[in-house]
C-alpha positions in Angstrom: 116.6 89.8 95.0 120.1 88.8 97.4 120.7 86.2 95.5 120.2 87.4 92.4 122.4 90.5 93.6 125.5 88.1 94.5 125.6 85.4 91.3 123.8 87.9 88.4 126.4 90.8 87.9 125.6 90.7 83.6 122.3 89.5 83.9 119.8 91.5 82.3 118.0 94.3 83.9 114.2 93.2 83.2 115.0 90.4 84.5 115.5 91.8 88.0 112.8 94.2 87.4 110.7 90.8 87.1 111.6 89.4 89.9 110.8 92.6 92.4 107.4 92.7 91.0 106.6 89.0 91.4 107.7 89.6 95.0 105.2 92.1 95.6 102.3 90.4 93.7 103.3 87.1 95.5 103.2 88.6 98.4 99.9 90.5 97.7 98.2 87.3 96.8 99.4 85.4 99.8 97.9 88.2 102.2 94.8 88.0 100.1 94.6 84.1 100.8 95.3 85.0 104.7 92.2 87.7 104.6 90.1 85.6 103.0 90.3 82.1 104.1 91.9 82.9 107.6 89.1 85.1 109.1 86.8 83.7 111.4 84.5 86.3 112.8 84.0 89.4 111.0 83.6 93.0 113.1 81.9 95.7 111.2 82.0 98.7 113.3 86.0 98.1 114.0 86.1 97.8 110.3 84.3 100.6 109.6 86.2 102.7 112.3 89.7 101.5 110.9 88.7 103.7 107.6 89.2 107.0 109.5 93.0 106.6 110.1 93.5 104.9 106.9 91.7 107.8 105.3 93.4 110.1 107.1 96.9 108.2 106.1 96.1 108.8 102.9 95.4 112.1 103.1 98.7 112.6 104.5 100.6 110.7 101.8 98.3 113.0 99.4 99.5 115.7 101.5 103.2 115.0 100.9 103.3 114.5 105.0 106.5 112.0 105.4 107.0 113.1 109.2 107.1 109.3 111.3 105.5 110.7 114.1 102.5 111.4 111.8 102.5 108.2 109.5 103.5 105.5 112.5 100.8 106.4 114.7 98.0 106.8 111.8 99.5 103.3 110.8 99.3 101.6 114.1 95.8 102.4 115.1 94.7 101.3 111.6 96.4 98.0 112.3 95.0 97.8 116.2 90.9 97.9 114.6 91.4 95.9 111.4 93.2 93.1 114.1 90.2 93.6 116.0 87.7 93.8 113.5 88.4 90.0 112.9 90.3 90.4 109.5 93.9 89.5 109.8 96.3 92.7 110.5 98.9 92.4 107.6 95.8 93.4 105.2 96.1 96.6 107.2 99.8 97.0 105.9 98.5 96.3 102.2 96.1 98.7 102.5 98.8 101.4 104.1 101.0 100.1 100.9 98.4 100.8 98.4 98.2 104.3 99.6 101.6 105.7 99.2 102.0 107.0 96.2 105.6 106.1 94.2 106.0 110.2 93.7 104.4 113.7 93.0 104.9 116.6 92.0 105.2 120.0 94.3 105.7 123.4 93.2 106.6 121.6 89.8 109.3 119.4 91.7 109.1 115.7 91.2 109.5 114.2 95.1 110.2 110.6 95.9 107.4 110.0 98.4 107.4 106.1 98.6 111.2 106.3 98.9 111.1 109.2 101.9 108.4 107.0 103.7 110.6 103.5 103.4 113.4 105.8 104.5 111.5 106.8 107.3 109.8 103.7 108.3 113.0 101.4 107.8 114.4 101.7 111.1 111.4 100.7 112.7 110.4 97.5 110.0 113.6 96.2 109.8 115.2 97.1 112.9 112.2 95.5 115.3 109.2 94.6 114.0 110.8 91.8 110.9 113.8 90.7 113.7 111.0 89.9 116.4 109.0 88.2 114.2 111.7 85.9 113.1 112.2 84.8 116.7 108.9 83.8 116.9 108.1 82.5 114.0 111.4 81.0 113.2 112.4 78.6 116.4 111.1 74.8 116.0 112.9 71.6 117.9 114.8 69.6 115.2 115.7 66.9 117.7 119.0 65.5 115.8 119.1 63.9 113.0 116.7 61.2 113.6 114.4 64.3 113.9 115.0 66.1 110.8 114.3 63.2 108.9 111.2 62.4 110.8 110.0 65.9 110.1 111.7 66.1 106.4 109.2 62.8 105.4 106.2 63.8 107.2 103.4 65.1 104.6 103.3 68.2 105.8 107.0 69.1 105.0 106.9 67.2 102.1 103.9 68.9 100.9 105.5 72.4 101.6 108.8 71.5 100.2 107.0 70.6 97.2 104.9 73.4 96.6 108.3 76.1 97.1 110.4 73.9 95.3 108.1 73.0 92.6 104.5 74.5 93.0 106.1 78.1 92.0 108.1 77.3 89.4 105.0 76.0 87.8 103.1 78.7 89.0 105.4 81.5 88.0 106.8 80.1 84.8 103.5 78.6 83.8 101.7 82.3 84.1 104.1 84.0 82.4 104.5 82.1 79.4 100.5 81.7 79.0 100.7 85.0 79.5 102.9 85.6 76.9 101.5 83.1 74.6 97.6 84.3 74.7 97.9 88.2 75.4 100.1 91.2 74.5 102.3 90.4 77.4 106.0 89.9 76.0 109.4 88.9 77.7 111.5 91.9 77.5 114.4 91.8 74.0 117.1 90.4 76.8 115.1 88.3 78.9 115.0 84.0 77.6 112.7 81.9 79.2 115.5 80.1 81.0 115.8 83.3 82.5 112.6 83.4 83.8 112.6 79.7 84.5 115.4 80.6 87.4 113.6 83.2 88.4 111.0 81.1 88.8 113.2 78.6 91.0 113.6 82.1 93.5 110.5 82.5 93.5 110.3 79.4 96.0 112.4 81.4 98.3 110.0 82.1 101.1 109.8 83.3 104.7 107.9 85.8 106.6 104.8 85.0 104.7 105.3 81.3 104.2 105.5 81.0 108.1 102.8 83.3 108.7 100.4 81.4 106.4 101.6 78.0 108.4 100.9 79.0 111.7 97.5 80.1 110.6 96.8 77.1 108.9 98.1 74.6 111.2 97.8 76.4 114.6 101.2 78.0 116.6 103.3 75.9 118.2 101.5 72.6 117.3 103.4 69.8 115.4 102.6 70.4 112.2 103.3 73.8 112.9 106.9 73.3 113.6 106.9 70.6 110.4 105.8 73.7 108.1 108.6 75.8 109.7 110.9 73.2 109.3 109.8 73.2 105.2 109.5 76.7 104.5 113.5 77.0 105.5 114.8 73.7 103.4 112.3 74.4 100.5 114.4 78.0 100.4 117.5 76.9 100.7 117.2 74.3 98.1 115.2 76.5 95.9 117.8 78.8 96.0 120.6 76.4 95.5 118.9 75.0 92.0 118.3 78.6 91.1 122.0 79.8 91.8 123.3 77.0 89.6 120.4 77.9 86.7 121.5 81.5 86.7 124.9 81.3 87.8 124.9 79.5 83.6 123.2 82.0 82.6 125.4 85.1 84.2 128.3 83.2 82.2 126.6 83.5 79.0 125.7 87.0 79.3 129.1 87.8 80.8 131.0 86.1 77.7 128.6 88.2 75.4 129.3 91.7 76.6 133.3 90.3 76.8 132.8 90.0 72.9 130.9 93.1 72.4 134.0 94.9 74.5 136.9 93.4 72.4 135.9 95.2 69.1 133.0 97.5 69.3 133.9 99.6 66.2 134.9 97.1 63.9 137.8 97.8 63.1 139.5 94.5 64.0 141.6 96.2 66.8 140.7 95.2 70.4 139.5 98.2 71.9 140.9 97.7 75.2 144.5 98.1 73.3 143.4 101.3 72.2 142.2 102.6 75.8 138.6 102.3 75.3 
């Protein structure tokens, strides 16, 4: 979203909506993979008890409670119980997120519940949780140019980089095309397939979830996990560069269209800019 915000001043709004939806769905699918393939043992007692604070959190959401001193403890307790059950604790975050309504009506007034919760919890999330994760997850020893070359030519690194730069494009663009081809889903009238291709390239930018899966797959601290981290960062940079090239070209095209439309909007043959419009 940050890359698109910098280079996409004239890109269709529908493209931003598509990317935001894609980011959410992509993380949900990744967390599902973690839950299914990286859960060794399951403790049903802890999992059952976790439903209590989870239900309390959902009840608080339905009642319009947004106080952090209520929601945060319930979230932490749910997280700990899910972790103790053997299911990866990220699933707790997904479940809690599902229980937050986008909005609700109170006394005839529409309240943006999700926005309020996000505003209250963001300092803990963005200020503490994410930096701590980044500090422990992203630190790797490369070992100079020779070490970087060795790392990037490792089969693990090649696979991770290819998965981000090529696999994400094939998956996102291919799935979108098939959905538009064989279902009632259609692209927005303002969006072209080359735009979808550019956003698919942006999908290759990965960080938190990609690093997490790398640690789970190869074991935190292992040589393969370090190589996977370097590959995630390199693949993300490459995806950002390629996407920037495609979307910058498209942004220029949309900007030219917008400028042409503004020149003589009323069709009187006189440029509107000279009429004070």
